[in-house]
All heavy atoms as an XYZ file, in Angstrom:
497
protein
N     -13.329    -10.391     -9.051
C     -12.388    -11.455     -8.788
C     -11.166    -11.334     -9.682
O     -10.078    -11.701     -9.310
C     -13.063    -12.810     -8.958
C     -12.225    -13.953     -8.408
S     -13.029    -15.533     -8.591
C     -13.746    -15.692     -6.986
N     -11.305    -10.802    -10.876
C     -10.195    -10.646    -11.799
C      -9.088     -9.762    -11.252
O      -7.920     -9.971    -11.544
N      -9.464     -8.751    -10.473
C      -8.463     -7.855     -9.891
C      -7.526     -8.596     -8.953
O      -6.343     -8.303     -8.894
C      -9.141     -6.721     -9.118
C      -9.765     -5.674     -9.992
C     -10.371     -4.561     -9.157
O      -9.845     -4.271     -8.071
O     -11.366     -3.989     -9.590
N      -8.040     -9.552     -8.213
C      -7.237    -10.263     -7.231
C      -6.088    -11.025     -7.876
O      -5.059    -11.234     -7.262
C      -8.119    -11.213     -6.417
C      -9.097    -10.477     -5.529
C     -10.017    -11.402     -4.774
O      -9.777    -12.623     -4.784
O     -10.981    -10.907     -4.186
N      -6.232    -11.427     -9.124
C      -5.188    -12.170     -9.805
C      -3.930    -11.333     -9.968
O      -2.831    -11.865    -10.015
C      -5.689    -12.642    -11.170
C      -6.833    -13.645    -11.070
C      -7.446    -13.959    -12.413
O      -6.891    -13.525    -13.446
O      -8.476    -14.643    -12.443
N      -4.062    -10.028    -10.048
C      -2.926     -9.139    -10.244
C      -2.375     -8.575     -8.945
O      -1.500     -7.739     -8.964
C      -3.328     -7.980    -11.176
C      -3.649     -8.465    -12.562
O      -3.035     -9.393    -13.056
N      -4.632     -7.842    -13.181
N      -2.892     -9.014     -7.822
C      -2.457     -8.486     -6.539
C      -1.403     -9.385     -5.916
O      -1.450    -10.600     -6.061
C      -3.639     -8.354     -5.575
C      -4.636     -7.318     -6.015
C      -5.781     -7.181     -5.044
O      -5.851     -7.860     -4.039
N      -6.698     -6.285     -5.338
N      -0.453     -8.765     -5.244
C       0.557     -9.499     -4.511
C       0.449     -9.167     -3.040
O      -0.386     -8.373     -2.624
N       1.312     -9.767     -2.258
C       1.332     -9.516     -0.822
C       2.705     -9.025     -0.421
O       3.722     -9.539     -0.887
C       1.005    -10.789     -0.034
C      -0.390    -11.264     -0.213
N      -1.450    -10.711      0.464
C      -0.905    -12.222     -0.992
C      -2.556    -11.318      0.098
N      -2.251    -12.242     -0.788
N       2.714     -8.047      0.436
C       3.936     -7.555      1.043
C       3.770     -7.735      2.538
O       2.792     -7.264      3.122
C       4.149     -6.068      0.717
C       5.287     -5.382      1.468
C       6.630     -5.993      1.071
C       5.285     -3.896      1.185
N       4.679     -8.439      3.155
C       4.606     -8.685      4.594
C       5.659     -7.817      5.268
O       6.838     -7.885      4.918
C       4.854    -10.174      4.921
C       4.821    -10.404      6.420
C       3.831    -11.044      4.207
N       5.219     -6.982      6.200
C       6.118     -6.105      6.939
C       6.100     -6.460      8.416
O       5.073     -6.875      8.946
C       5.677     -4.637      6.806
C       5.650     -4.043      5.413
C       5.058     -2.635      5.468
C       7.042     -4.014      4.831
N       7.210     -6.271      9.064
C       7.278     -6.393     10.516
C       7.381     -4.979     11.076
O       8.252     -4.213     10.683
C       8.515     -7.209     10.939
O       8.426     -8.492     10.331
C       8.579     -7.348     12.441
N       6.454     -4.612     11.935
C       6.435     -3.293     12.548
C       6.303     -3.454     14.047
O       5.655     -4.374     14.522
C       5.253     -2.449     12.047
C       5.174     -2.242     10.551
C       6.079     -1.148     10.008
N       7.443     -1.618      9.980
C       8.524     -0.847      9.950
N       8.425      0.445      9.971
N       9.723     -1.370      9.911
N       6.887     -2.540     14.782
C       6.762     -2.510     16.238
C       5.751     -1.440     16.619
O       5.402     -0.575     15.806
C       8.115     -2.187     16.877
C       9.167     -3.238     16.620
C      10.485     -2.813     17.212
C      11.559     -3.847     16.901
N      12.892     -3.415     17.344
N       5.301     -1.453     17.860
C       4.379     -0.434     18.345
C       5.029      0.934     18.145
O       6.199      1.131     18.460
C       4.027     -0.662     19.826
C       3.247     -1.970     19.973
C       3.224      0.505     20.387
C       3.021     -2.389     21.405
N       4.270      1.852     17.585
C       4.760      3.203     17.334
C       5.323      3.384     15.938
O       5.544      4.508     15.500
N       5.556      2.291     15.215
C       6.064      2.400     13.850
C       4.907      2.436     12.868
O       3.766      2.120     13.213
C       6.992      1.222     13.533
C       8.258      1.213     14.360
C       9.192      0.083     14.010
O       8.733     -0.969     13.509
O      10.399      0.247     14.254
N       5.201      2.834     11.631
C       4.144      2.907     10.633
C       4.656      2.477      9.277
O       5.853      2.339      9.047
C       3.525      4.301     10.579
S       4.517      5.535      9.739
N       3.722      2.270      8.377
C       3.998      2.011      6.967
C       3.173      3.016      6.182
O       2.142      3.501      6.657
C       3.605      0.585      6.593
N       3.628      3.353      4.982
C       2.915      4.322      4.150
C       2.527      3.643      2.843
O       3.359      3.018      2.186
C       3.783      5.558      3.862
C       4.121      6.273      5.176
C       3.075      6.504      2.894
C       5.090      7.428      5.015
N       1.254      3.772      2.474
C       0.736      3.253      1.217
C       0.375      4.455      0.354
O      -0.336      5.358      0.803
C      -0.518      2.376      1.454
C      -1.100      1.898      0.133
C      -0.184      1.208      2.363
N       0.870      4.475     -0.881
C       0.568      5.566     -1.800
C      -0.207      5.012     -2.989
O       0.254      4.090     -3.662
C       1.863      6.241     -2.295
O       2.618      6.675     -1.164
C       1.546      7.434     -3.180
N      -1.389      5.570     -3.232
C      -2.225      5.179     -4.368
C      -2.649      6.451     -5.076
O      -3.244      7.332     -4.465
C      -3.467      4.376     -3.921
C      -4.345      4.035     -5.109
C      -3.061      3.120     -3.169
N      -2.318      6.564     -6.337
C      -2.696      7.746     -7.098
C      -2.134      9.026     -6.517
O      -2.778     10.065     -6.579
N      -0.962      8.953     -5.919
C      -0.340     10.132     -5.330
C      -0.855     10.503     -3.959
O      -0.413     11.473     -3.353
N      -1.798      9.733     -3.430
C      -2.371      9.997     -2.114
C      -1.753      9.033     -1.103
O      -1.810      7.816     -1.286
C      -3.911      9.831     -2.124
C      -4.495     10.044     -0.749
C      -4.529     10.794     -3.129
N      -1.160      9.577     -0.044
C      -0.514      8.756      0.974
C      -1.447      8.454      2.136
O      -2.171      9.326      2.603
C       0.729      9.454      1.529
C       1.879      9.501      0.576
C       3.153     10.010      1.217
O       3.119     10.480      2.376
O       4.196      9.935      0.545
N      -1.414      7.205      2.580
C      -2.122      6.774      3.773
C      -1.096      6.149      4.701
O      -0.359      5.254      4.298
C      -3.218      5.740      3.433
O      -4.161      6.352      2.554
C      -3.941      5.269      4.683
N      -1.027      6.641      5.929
C      -0.110      6.086      6.928
C      -0.870      5.069      7.764
O      -1.995      5.311      8.190
C       0.426      7.179      7.846
C       1.290      8.195      7.156
C       1.811      9.259      8.115
O       1.557      9.160      9.341
O       2.467     10.192      7.631
N      -0.233      3.925      8.001
C      -0.812      2.885      8.838
C       0.091      2.742     10.056
O       1.253      2.378      9.929
C      -0.919      1.553      8.074
C      -1.711      1.770      6.779
C      -1.560      0.481      8.950
C      -1.607      0.632      5.802
N      -0.439      3.057     11.233
C       0.327      3.070     12.475
C      -0.031      1.865     13.334
O      -1.212      1.536     13.485
C       0.017      4.341     13.287
C       0.326      5.597     12.554
N       1.519      6.247     12.683
C      -0.412      6.325     11.665
C       1.515      7.327     11.917
N       0.348      7.390     11.282
N       0.960      1.227     13.923
C       0.726      0.160     14.892
C       0.585      0.840     16.256
O       1.530      1.430     16.767
C       1.882     -0.858     14.911
C       1.608     -1.934     15.959
C       2.079     -1.481     13.537
N      -0.614      0.788     16.820
C      -0.899      1.463     18.085
C      -0.654      0.566     19.288
O      -0.125      1.014     20.303
C      -2.337      1.972     18.098
C      -2.710      2.932     16.970
C      -4.189      3.292     17.066
C      -1.840      4.167     17.002
N      -1.068     -0.692     19.176
C      -0.861     -1.621     20.292
C      -0.976     -3.051     19.794
O      -1.553     -3.318     18.745
C      -1.870     -1.377     21.419
O      -3.180     -1.686     20.993
N      -0.399     -3.948     20.582
C      -0.488     -5.374     20.308
C      -0.813     -6.051     21.629
O      -0.095     -5.887     22.607
C       0.838     -5.935     19.747
C       1.228     -5.186     18.465
C       0.722     -7.434     19.495
C       2.633     -5.503     17.981
N      -1.929     -6.777     21.661
C      -2.340     -7.496     22.862
C      -2.733     -8.904     22.445
O      -3.785     -9.104     21.844
C      -3.518     -6.794     23.540
C      -3.167     -5.419     24.076
C      -4.349     -4.727     24.739
O      -5.310     -5.427     25.131
O      -4.295     -3.502     24.864
N      -1.887     -9.867     22.749
C      -2.160    -11.246     22.336
C      -2.182    -11.331     20.819
O      -1.229    -10.944     20.155
N      -3.315    -11.796     20.277
C      -3.457    -11.926     18.824
C      -4.110    -10.704     18.184
O      -4.381    -10.704     16.993
C      -4.281    -13.172     18.489
C      -3.585    -14.466     18.847
C      -4.401    -15.659     18.402
C      -3.681    -16.949     18.705
N      -4.412    -18.109     18.190
N      -4.374     -9.665     18.971
C      -5.026     -8.466     18.445
C      -4.021     -7.343     18.230
O      -3.198     -7.047     19.098
C      -6.122     -7.981     19.390
C      -7.299     -8.917     19.452
C      -8.417     -8.312     20.267
C      -9.610     -9.247     20.288
N     -10.738     -8.628     20.982
N      -4.109     -6.722     17.081
C      -3.254     -5.583     16.739
C      -4.170     -4.393     16.473
O      -5.102     -4.490     15.672
C      -2.409     -5.880     15.477
C      -1.566     -4.679     15.103
C      -1.537     -7.108     15.696
N      -3.943     -3.273     17.167
C      -4.711     -2.048     16.914
C      -3.933     -1.199     15.934
O      -2.752     -0.903     16.145
C      -4.928     -1.254     18.204
C      -6.030     -1.831     19.059
C      -6.349     -0.930     20.242
N      -7.036      0.262     19.787
C      -6.876      1.466     20.336
N      -6.053      1.648     21.338
N      -7.550      2.495     19.873
N      -4.593     -0.830     14.846
C      -3.987      0.005     13.821
C      -4.683      1.354     13.782
O      -5.885      1.459     13.994
C      -4.122     -0.661     12.442
C      -3.495     -2.043     12.282
C      -3.832     -2.609     10.912
C      -1.989     -1.971     12.472
N      -3.924      2.381     13.448
C      -4.477      3.714     13.235
C      -4.128      4.147     11.825
O      -3.042      3.827     11.324
N      -5.029      4.845     11.175
C      -4.824      5.280      9.796
C      -4.860      6.800      9.727
O      -5.761      7.421     10.289
C      -5.915      4.705      8.887
C      -5.904      3.204      8.838
C      -6.582      2.459      9.790
C      -5.204      2.543      7.848
C      -6.563      1.072      9.755
C      -5.182      1.159      7.801
C      -5.862      0.422      8.760
N      -3.906      7.379      9.018
C      -3.896      8.810      8.748
C      -4.003      8.971      7.245
O      -3.113      8.534      6.502
C      -2.590      9.453      9.256
O      -2.446      9.174     10.645
C      -2.605     10.952      9.029
N      -5.121      9.552      6.795
C      -5.373      9.685      5.361
C      -6.298     10.867      5.128
O      -7.026     11.287      6.030
C      -6.025      8.408      4.823
N      -6.290     11.410      3.909
C      -7.241     12.469      3.583
C      -8.678     11.957      3.736
O      -8.933     10.747      3.632
C      -6.943     12.786      2.110
C      -5.561     12.285      1.874
C      -5.397     11.101      2.791
N      -9.604     12.863      4.000
C     -10.999     12.468      4.226
C     -11.619     11.744      3.041
O     -12.535     10.940      3.223
C     -11.839     13.700      4.586
C     -11.509     14.348      5.932
C     -12.340     15.608      6.134
C     -11.734     13.369      7.068
N     -11.134     11.991      1.826
C     -11.724     11.334      0.661
C     -11.304      9.868      0.537
O     -11.843      9.125     -0.276
C     -11.408     12.086     -0.643
C      -9.944     12.151     -0.995
C      -9.232     13.389     -0.465
O      -9.788     14.109      0.378
O      -8.108     13.616     -0.901
N     -10.352      9.433      1.358
C      -9.927      8.029      1.355
C     -10.832      7.263      2.314
O     -10.921      7.592      3.490
C      -8.448      7.893      1.783
C      -8.062      6.418      1.916
C      -7.534      8.601      0.800
N     -11.533      6.259      1.796
C     -12.438      5.454      2.611
C     -11.701      4.205      3.080
O     -11.144      3.465      2.278
C     -13.681      5.057      1.805
C     -14.472      6.240      1.364
N     -15.441      6.814      2.150
C     -14.406      6.984      0.238
C     -15.947      7.859      1.509
N     -15.338      7.982      0.357
N     -11.709      3.987      4.382
C     -11.045      2.838      4.977
C     -12.099      2.055      5.740
O     -12.821      2.608      6.563
C      -9.909      3.284      5.928
C      -8.891      4.109      5.151
C      -9.259      2.077      6.584
C      -7.864      4.810      6.020
N     -12.202      0.763      5.441
C     -13.167     -0.071      6.158
C     -12.594     -1.465      6.338
O     -11.669     -1.878      5.642
C     -14.506     -0.130      5.432
C     -14.431     -0.612      4.003
C     -15.780     -0.483      3.338
C     -15.669     -0.736      1.850
N     -16.944     -0.574      1.183
N     -13.147     -2.176      7.285
C     -12.717     -3.550      7.557
C     -13.154     -4.453      6.407
O     -14.243     -4.288      5.842
C     -13.324     -4.037      8.867
C     -12.870     -3.215     10.050
C     -13.355     -3.743     11.385
N     -14.542     -4.566     11.346
C     -15.620     -4.366     12.082
N     -15.689     -3.351     12.909
N     -16.653     -5.176     12.000
N     -12.324     -5.427      6.073
C     -12.601     -6.323      4.937
C     -13.927     -7.057      5.093
O     -14.682     -7.190      4.128
C     -11.462     -7.322      4.767
N     -14.236     -7.519      6.307
C     -15.476     -8.282      6.478
C     -16.706     -7.411      6.231
O     -17.742     -7.907      5.791
C     -15.544     -8.960      7.849
C     -15.607     -8.032      9.046
C     -14.251     -7.602      9.582
O     -13.232     -7.769      8.884
O     -14.217     -7.086     10.714
N     -16.622     -6.115      6.467
C     -17.743     -5.220      6.164
C     -17.862     -5.002      4.666
O     -18.954     -4.927      4.120
C     -17.572     -3.885      6.884
C     -17.592     -3.941      8.411
C     -17.393     -2.545      8.978
C     -18.873     -4.558      8.922
N     -16.764     -4.921      3.985
C     -16.753     -4.755      2.541
C     -17.341     -5.982      1.854
O     -18.151     -5.876      0.942
C     -15.328     -4.512      2.042
O     -15.310     -4.334      0.653
N     -16.956     -7.181      2.305
C     -17.460     -8.421      1.732
C     -18.955     -8.564      1.953
O     -19.680     -9.007      1.083
C     -16.721     -9.613      2.345
C     -15.265     -9.681      1.942
C     -14.459    -10.659      2.781
O     -15.049    -11.349      3.645
O     -13.242    -10.717      2.568
N     -19.442     -8.144      3.121
C     -20.859     -8.242      3.454
C     -21.679     -7.352      2.516
O     -22.772     -7.700      2.104
C     -21.070     -7.826      4.905
C     -22.486     -8.054      5.388
C     -22.707     -7.625      6.822
N     -21.635     -8.082      7.707
C     -21.356     -7.524      8.863
N     -22.047     -6.485      9.289
N     -20.383     -7.967      9.620
N     -21.147     -6.183      2.157
C     -21.874     -5.232      1.313
C     -21.734     -5.537     -0.169
O     -22.437     -4.956     -0.984
C     -21.400     -3.795      1.596
C     -21.822     -3.338      2.973
O     -22.845     -3.767      3.484
N     -21.024     -2.481      3.580
N     -20.837     -6.431     -0.565
C     -20.660     -6.766     -1.979
C     -21.896     -7.430     -2.565
O     -22.145     -7.333     -3.750
C     -19.453     -7.682     -2.184
C     -18.140     -6.921     -2.097
O     -18.179     -5.671     -2.143
O     -17.083     -7.574     -1.983
N     -22.699     -8.087     -1.739
C     -23.879     -8.778     -2.209
C     -25.034     -7.837     -2.517
O     -26.027     -8.239     -3.107
N     -24.921     -6.574     -2.127
C     -26.028     -5.620     -2.333
C     -26.047     -5.088     -3.747
O     -25.149     -5.017     -4.461
C     -25.887     -4.436     -1.372
C     -26.102     -4.876      0.071
O     -26.747     -5.919      0.277
O     -25.623     -4.174      0.979
């Protein structure tokens, strides 16, 4: 929980086909907007295999283990 205190939020507006790049420790991860249907947004991620990407609700569920 202590880590969250030092985190901020960046809000970006992206259109279908556009992307954002996140760099952590010199490793880049591209986040692509693939489609938008109603309230659902499909994202695609391009990252090295050693970068683990998972949905937040799955991460929270496994924190109790």
